[in-house]
SELO-787586 format. One record per atom (N, C-alpha, C, O): atom name; x, y, z; residue in one letter; residue number from 1. Coordinates in steps of 0.001 Angstrom, whole numbers, m for minus. Layout:
// residues N
REC atom       u       v       w type seq
REC   CA       X       Y       Z    A NUM
...
//
This chain:
// residues 107
REC atom       u       v       w type seq
REC    N  121638   57458  104381    M   1
REC   CA  121230   57707  103018    M   1
REC    C  122574   57858  102221    M   1
REC    O  123615   58300  102707    M   1
REC    N  122415   57450  100991    S   2
REC   CA  123607   57778  100205    S   2
REC    C  123323   58816   99123    S   2
REC    O  122151   59062   98835    S   2
REC    N  124318   59432   98516    G   3
REC   CA  124135   60543   97570    G   3
REC    C  125200   60630   96614    G   3
REC    O  126134   59829   96634    G   3
REC    N  125106   61600   95740    D   4
REC   CA  126053   61925   94730    D   4
REC    C  127204   62802   95259    D   4
REC    O  127022   63535   96231    D   4
REC    N  128250   62737   94696    I   5
REC   CA  129404   63697   95034    I   5
REC    C  129163   64916   94339    I   5
REC    O  128883   64895   93140    I   5
REC    N  129253   66070   95042    H   6
REC   CA  129121   67459   94466    H   6
REC    C  130388   68214   94728    H   6
REC    O  131178   67877   95610    H   6
REC    N  130564   69258   93929    I   7
REC   CA  131702   70115   94077    I   7
REC    C  131686   70661   95428    I   7
REC    O  130637   71094   95904    I   7
REC    N  132870   70667   96126    G   8
REC   CA  132963   71039   97579    G   8
REC    C  132796   69941   98490    G   8
REC    O  133078   70108   99677    G   8
REC    N  132348   68782   98049    D   9
REC   CA  132156   67616   99052    D   9
REC    C  133689   67164   99281    D   9
REC    O  134570   67263   98427    D   9
REC    N  133835   66695  100470    S  10
REC   CA  135049   66052  100872    S  10
REC    C  134726   64515  101146    S  10
REC    O  133849   64172  101938    S  10
REC    N  135524   63607  100410    V  11
REC   CA  135219   62223  100527    V  11
REC    C  136481   61551  100948    V  11
REC    O  137524   61734  100320    V  11
REC    N  136412   60763  102013    T  12
REC   CA  137457   59835  102379    T  12
REC    C  137065   58474  102422    T  12
REC    O  136094   58127  103094    T  12
REC    N  137786   57621  101716    Q  13
REC   CA  137358   56251  101535    Q  13
REC    C  138277   55263  102357    Q  13
REC    O  139497   55343  102211    Q  13
REC    N  137769   54408  103148    H  14
REC   CA  138500   53452  103937    H  14
REC    C  138073   52048  103657    H  14
REC    O  136890   51777  103864    H  14
REC    N  138864   51134  103220    G  15
REC   CA  138464   49755  102995    G  15
REC    C  137925   49488  101637    G  15
REC    O  138016   50357  100770    G  15
REC    N  137354   48308  101390    D  16
REC   CA  136803   47890  100149    D  16
REC    C  135262   47893  100225    D  16
REC    O  134650   47996  101288    D  16
REC    N  134689   47773   99023    H  17
REC   CA  133163   47562   99026    H  17
REC    C  132410   48661   99467    H  17
REC    O  131322   48467  100010    H  17
REC    N  132889   49876   99286    N  18
REC   CA  132083   50981   99607    N  18
REC    C  130994   51305   98500    N  18
REC    O  131266   51290   97300    N  18
REC    N  129835   51574   98966    I  19
REC   CA  128765   51652   97935    I  19
REC    C  127948   52976   97941    I  19
REC    O  127011   53152   97162    I  19
REC    N  128319   53830   98791    G  20
REC   CA  127665   55165   98761    G  20
REC    C  128324   56145   99656    G  20
REC    O  129375   55890  100245    G  20
REC    N  127620   57392   99758    I  21
REC   CA  128113   58388  100587    I  21
REC    C  127031   58805  101560    I  21
REC    O  125920   59129  101141    I  21
REC    N  127318   58805  102797    V  22
REC   CA  126310   59175  103820    V  22
REC    C  126428   60613  104008    V  22
REC    O  127504   61141  104286    V  22
REC    N  125259   61304  103849    K  23
REC   CA  125207   62802  104075    K  23
REC    C  124225   63021  105113    K  23
REC    O  123076   62592  105021    K  23
REC    N  124698   63745  106193    N  24
REC   CA  123865   64112  107345    N  24
REC    C  123480   65555  107051    N  24
REC    O  124293   66479  107025    N  24
REC    N  122197   65672  106836    Q  25
REC   CA  121657   67073  106304    Q  25
REC    C  121101   67969  107448    Q  25
REC    O  120675   69091  107177    Q  25
REC    N  121098   67506  108689    G  26
REC   CA  120548   68249  109745    G  26
REC    C  121689   69254  110339    G  26
REC    O  122882   69114  110068    G  26
REC    N  121210   70220  111129    P  27
REC   CA  122231   71054  111775    P  27
REC    C  122980   70198  112834    P  27
REC    O  122496   69224  113410    P  27
REC    N  124175   70676  113000    V  28
REC   CA  125022   69948  113970    V  28
REC    C  124936   70640  115288    V  28
REC    O  125120   71856  115340    V  28
REC    N  124658   69922  116387    D  29
REC   CA  124710   70384  117701    D  29
REC    C  126176   70484  118217    D  29
REC    O  126728   69438  118557    D  29
REC    N  126818   71614  118297    P  30
REC   CA  128303   71647  118630    P  30
REC    C  128629   70806  119827    P  30
REC    O  129594   70042  119802    P  30
REC    N  127825   70930  120910    Q  31
REC   CA  128148   70178  122209    Q  31
REC    C  128078   68732  121960    Q  31
REC    O  128953   68004  122430    Q  31
REC    N  127065   68229  121225    A  32
REC   CA  126900   66884  120950    A  32
REC    C  128119   66344  120049    A  32
REC    O  128652   65250  120234    A  32
REC    N  128458   67189  119123    A  33
REC   CA  129562   66846  118192    A  33
REC    C  130875   66687  118958    A  33
REC    O  131653   65775  118677    A  33
REC    N  131117   67560  119911    L  34
REC   CA  132248   67553  120794    L  34
REC    C  132256   66308  121655    L  34
REC    O  133298   65667  121797    L  34
REC    N  131140   65955  122225    R  35
REC   CA  131092   64667  122993    R  35
REC    C  131316   63439  122143    R  35
REC    O  131987   62514  122600    R  35
REC    N  130780   63376  120905    E  36
REC   CA  131078   62368  119934    E  36
REC    C  132585   62403  119626    E  36
REC    O  133176   61326  119541    E  36
REC    N  133178   63432  119470    L  37
REC   CA  134730   63536  119137    L  37
REC    C  135405   62943  120269    L  37
REC    O  136273   62095  120060    L  37
REC    N  135072   63332  121571    A  38
REC   CA  135816   62876  122739    A  38
REC    C  135631   61335  122860    A  38
REC    O  136588   60650  123222    A  38
REC    N  134526   60815  122590    T  39
REC   CA  134344   59307  122656    T  39
REC    C  135122   58627  121531    T  39
REC    O  135731   57581  121752    T  39
REC    N  135111   59198  120346    A  40
REC   CA  135861   58560  119266    A  40
REC    C  137407   58615  119483    A  40
REC    O  138154   57696  119147    A  40
REC    N  137819   59770  120073    V  41
REC   CA  139263   59870  120442    V  41
REC    C  139644   58870  121501    V  41
REC    O  140691   58231  121393    V  41
REC    N  138852   58718  122491    S  42
REC   CA  139147   57795  123554    S  42
REC    C  139259   56378  123004    S  42
REC    O  140068   55597  123503    S  42
REC    N  138505   56039  122034    R  43
REC   CA  138544   54617  121362    R  43
REC    C  139904   54535  120612    R  43
REC    O  140565   53497  120594    R  43
REC    N  140277   55657  120009    L  44
REC   CA  141496   55636  119217    L  44
REC    C  142770   55635  119999    L  44
REC    O  143752   55026  119575    L  44
REC    N  142790   56296  121128    R  45
REC   CA  143931   56468  121990    R  45
REC    C  144915   55226  122082    R  45
REC    O  146120   55358  121868    R  45
REC    N  144362   54074  122396    D  46
REC   CA  145142   52828  122621    D  46
REC    C  145826   52311  121346    D  46
REC    O  146739   51490  121425    D  46
REC    N  145381   52796  120153    Q  47
REC   CA  145827   52331  118847    Q  47
REC    C  147035   53086  118306    Q  47
REC    O  147606   52670  117298    Q  47
REC    N  147467   54250  118981    V  48
REC   CA  148452   55080  118403    V  48
REC    C  149571   55062  119399    V  48
REC    O  149407   54645  120545    V  48
REC    N  150755   55537  118927    P  49
REC   CA  152012   55526  119747    P  49
REC    C  151782   56663  120833    P  49
REC    O  150933   57543  120690    P  49
REC    N  152589   56560  121885    A  50
REC   CA  152610   57420  123038    A  50
REC    C  152618   58968  122638    A  50
REC    O  151894   59798  123187    A  50
REC    N  153527   59257  121610    E  51
REC   CA  153655   60673  121234    E  51
REC    C  152271   61105  120584    E  51
REC    O  151858   62248  120782    E  51
REC    N  151567   60227  119831    D  52
REC   CA  150316   60653  119286    D  52
REC    C  149188   60757  120400    D  52
REC    O  148282   61588  120336    D  52
REC    N  149318   59909  121344    R  53
REC   CA  148345   60010  122397    R  53
REC    C  148523   61348  123155    R  53
REC    O  147550   61932  123631    R  53
REC    N  149724   61799  123253    E  54
REC   CA  150021   63090  123956    E  54
REC    C  149370   64289  123095    E  54
REC    O  148816   65232  123660    E  54
REC    N  149467   64199  121760    V  55
REC   CA  148933   65205  120951    V  55
REC    C  147336   65060  121049    V  55
REC    O  146616   66058  121046    V  55
REC    N  146882   63896  121126    L  56
REC   CA  145330   63789  121298    L  56
REC    C  144898   64405  122583    L  56
REC    O  143949   65189  122606    L  56
REC    N  145586   64067  123688    D  57
REC   CA  145182   64529  125011    D  57
REC    C  145323   66045  125145    D  57
REC    O  144452   66697  125719    D  57
REC    N  146462   66637  124597    E  58
REC   CA  146665   68097  124629    E  58
REC    C  145567   68723  123861    E  58
REC    O  144976   69683  124354    E  58
REC    N  145215   68226  122597    S  59
REC   CA  144258   68852  121836    S  59
REC    C  142833   68826  122513    S  59
REC    O  142101   69815  122523    S  59
REC    N  142509   67641  123065    L  60
REC   CA  141182   67624  123736    L  60
REC    C  141090   68620  124901    L  60
REC    O  140084   69291  125131    L  60
REC    N  142243   68662  125630    E  61
REC   CA  142306   69630  126772    E  61
REC    C  142054   71005  126270    E  61
REC    O  141235   71735  126829    E  61
REC    N  142802   71414  125132    A  62
REC   CA  142665   72801  124634    A  62
REC    C  141204   73053  124156    A  62
REC    O  140706   74176  124244    A  62
REC    N  140526   71987  123649    I  63
REC   CA  139194   72270  123175    I  63
REC    C  138244   72345  124378    I  63
REC    O  137301   73132  124287    I  63
REC    N  138373   71669  125414    G  64
REC   CA  137496   71636  126606    G  64
REC    C  136027   71382  126157    G  64
REC    O  135750   70437  125418    G  64
REC    N  135147   72205  126598    D  65
REC   CA  133794   72011  126197    D  65
REC    C  133457   72812  124941    D  65
REC    O  132309   72860  124502    D  65
REC    N  134470   73426  124388    G  66
REC   CA  134198   74176  123179    G  66
REC    C  133809   75641  123280    G  66
REC    O  133797   76405  122315    G  66
REC    N  133486   75977  124544    T  67
REC   CA  132906   77456  124774    T  67
REC    C  134057   78390  125074    T  67
REC    O  134022   79569  124722    T  67
REC    N  135048   77874  125707    A  68
REC   CA  136057   78859  126177    A  68
REC    C  137187   78975  125268    A  68
REC    O  137951   79933  125384    A  68
REC    N  137370   78055  124341    A  69
REC   CA  138523   78073  123418    A  69
REC    C  138296   79127  122318    A  69
REC    O  137174   79326  121851    A  69
REC    N  139399   79798  121916    A  70
REC   CA  139394   80766  120950    A  70
REC    C  139177   79959  119624    A  70
REC    O  139547   78787  119553    A  70
REC    N  138640   80527  118695    P  71
REC   CA  138291   79776  117338    P  71
REC    C  139682   79259  116768    P  71
REC    O  139745   78121  116302    P  71
REC    N  140712   80023  116799    S  72
REC   CA  141985   79656  116264    S  72
REC    C  142473   78377  117077    S  72
REC    O  142879   77382  116476    S  72
REC    N  142420   78439  118459    V  73
REC   CA  142878   77382  119191    V  73
REC    C  142062   76120  118937    V  73
REC    O  142625   75025  118916    V  73
REC    N  140759   76245  118745    L  74
REC   CA  139846   75066  118492    L  74
REC    C  140092   74524  117265    L  74
REC    O  140101   73300  117133    L  74
REC    N  140324   75380  116201    R  75
REC   CA  140679   74754  114872    R  75
REC    C  141979   74106  114843    R  75
REC    O  142095   73055  114212    R  75
REC    N  143031   74644  115492    R  76
REC   CA  144378   73977  115570    R  76
REC    C  144253   72597  116243    R  76
REC    O  144722   71573  115747    R  76
REC    N  143634   72645  117321    A  77
REC   CA  143399   71367  118046    A  77
REC    C  142703   70248  117232    A  77
REC    O  143114   69087  117236    A  77
REC    N  141578   70688  116505    L  78
REC   CA  140886   69809  115638    L  78
REC    C  141720   69313  114508    L  78
REC    O  141648   68135  114158    L  78
REC    N  142516   70174  113919    R  79
REC   CA  143488   69782  112897    R  79
REC    C  144445   68720  113359    R  79
REC    O  144690   67721  112684    R  79
REC    N  145015   68986  114615    N  80
REC   CA  145980   67997  115199    N  80
REC    C  145281   66718  115452    N  80
REC    O  145899   65688  115182    N  80
REC    N  144071   66630  115936    I  81
REC   CA  143374   65326  116220    I  81
REC    C  143125   64673  114809    I  81
REC    O  143395   63483  114653    I  81
REC    N  142659   65367  113867    S  82
REC   CA  142451   64834  112587    S  82
REC    C  143596   64264  111968    S  82
REC    O  143548   63187  111374    S  82
REC    N  144736   65024  112098    G  83
REC   CA  146034   64574  111543    G  83
REC    C  146456   63212  112147    G  83
REC    O  146812   62302  111398    G  83
REC    N  146423   63065  113423    V  84
REC   CA  146808   61712  114089    V  84
REC    C  145809   60726  113692    V  84
REC    O  146220   59585  113483    V  84
REC    N  144517   60982  113549    A  85
REC   CA  143483   60090  113284    A  85
REC    C  143639   59514  111808    A  85
REC    O  143449   58324  111558    A  85
REC    N  143987   60422  110887    S  86
REC   CA  144134   60019  109465    S  86
REC    C  145253   59197  109224    S  86
REC    O  145387   58727  108094    S  86
REC    N  146168   58922  110201    L  87
REC   CA  147261   58039  109957    L  87
REC    C  146921   56566  110076    L  87
REC    O  147666   55693  109632    L  87
REC    N  145835   56332  110656    I  88
REC   CA  145350   54849  110907    I  88
REC    C  143938   54643  110420    I  88
REC    O  143098   55542  110457    I  88
REC    N  143724   53535  110001    T  89
REC   CA  142366   53117  109459    T  89
REC    C  141342   53263  110436    T  89
REC    O  140227   53659  110098    T  89
REC    N  141625   52970  111654    A  90
REC   CA  140558   52975  112698    A  90
REC    C  140310   54510  113039    A  90
REC    O  139410   54789  113830    A  90
REC    N  141031   55443  112503    G  91
REC   CA  140840   56807  112812    G  91
REC    C  139650   57500  112008    G  91
REC    O  139350   58663  112278    G  91
REC    N  138999   56818  111062    A  92
REC   CA  138011   57350  110221    A  92
REC    C  136836   58052  111011    A  92
REC    O  136386   59133  110629    A  92
REC    N  136367   57410  112102    P  93
REC   CA  135197   58025  112873    P  93
REC    C  135724   59311  113539    P  93
REC    O  134934   60241  113702    P  93
REC    N  136940   59421  113913    V  94
REC   CA  137510   60639  114549    V  94
REC    C  137517   61808  113406    V  94
REC    O  137021   62915  113613    V  94
REC    N  138095   61458  112259    V  95
REC   CA  138264   62345  111070    V  95
REC    C  136711   62907  110833    V  95
REC    O  136484   64111  110715    V  95
REC    N  135770   61987  110784    E  96
REC   CA  134476   62394  110479    E  96
REC    C  133854   63341  111508    E  96
REC    O  133158   64293  111154    E  96
REC    N  134123   63061  112801    S  97
REC   CA  133662   63881  113794    S  97
REC    C  134262   65299  113813    S  97
REC    O  133587   66283  114114    S  97
REC    N  135553   65354  113481    V  98
REC   CA  136202   66686  113194    V  98
REC    C  135577   67328  111996    V  98
REC    O  135356   68536  112071    V  98
REC    N  135295   66756  111018    R  99
REC   CA  134741   67317  109831    R  99
REC    C  133359   67922  110198    R  99
REC    O  133076   69032  109748    R  99
REC    N  132515   67280  110961    R 100
REC   CA  131207   67727  111383    R 100
REC    C  131274   69024  112258    R 100
REC    O  130531   69991  112093    R 100
REC    N  132269   68925  113224    I 101
REC   CA  132518   70059  113971    I 101
REC    C  132873   71341  113131    I 101
REC    O  132277   72408  113281    I 101
REC    N  133869   71148  112256    L 102
REC   CA  134225   72216  111393    L 102
REC    C  133178   72753  110530    L 102
REC    O  133086   73961  110313    L 102
REC    N  132323   71813  109992    D 103
REC   CA  131210   72247  109163    D 103
REC    C  130244   73121  109993    D 103
REC    O  129615   74041  109469    D 103
REC    N  130140   72801  111328    S 104
REC   CA  129237   73593  112215    S 104
REC    C  129662   75065  112379    S 104
REC    O  128859   75952  112670    S 104
REC    N  130921   75258  112181    F 105
REC   CA  131518   76652  112157    F 105
REC    C  131023   77398  110981    F 105
REC    O  130757   78599  111042    F 105
REC    N  130897   76676  109894    D 106
REC   CA  130580   77448  108692    D 106
REC    C  129052   77592  108428    D 106
REC    O  128644   78305  107512    D 106
REC    N  128238   76917  109229    S 107
REC   CA  126876   77037  109095    S 107
REC    C  126148   78171  109812    S 107
REC    O  124928   78290  109700    S 107
//
């Protein structure tokens, strides 16, 4: 579904010919979101330099299953993952996964 941009929305555009904004309106299952993130990061790993792979691996390890990590550790790891992913076009799914997880903290 596409929608309008509202105050507080965060929009990241990659590529040409974008025609709308997808808004997922349902509640986020934190465990499913973490599994989605791990899958997206594994796809991204081979497209980044070794130093960035190390950051991704350490961050995923710090997150674990999300239940044991302190909120500050979890947020730092998510920011690190998002930072690496934002450097390359193929990282858009990872950035979106991080955004959904962070949104679930606020809901």
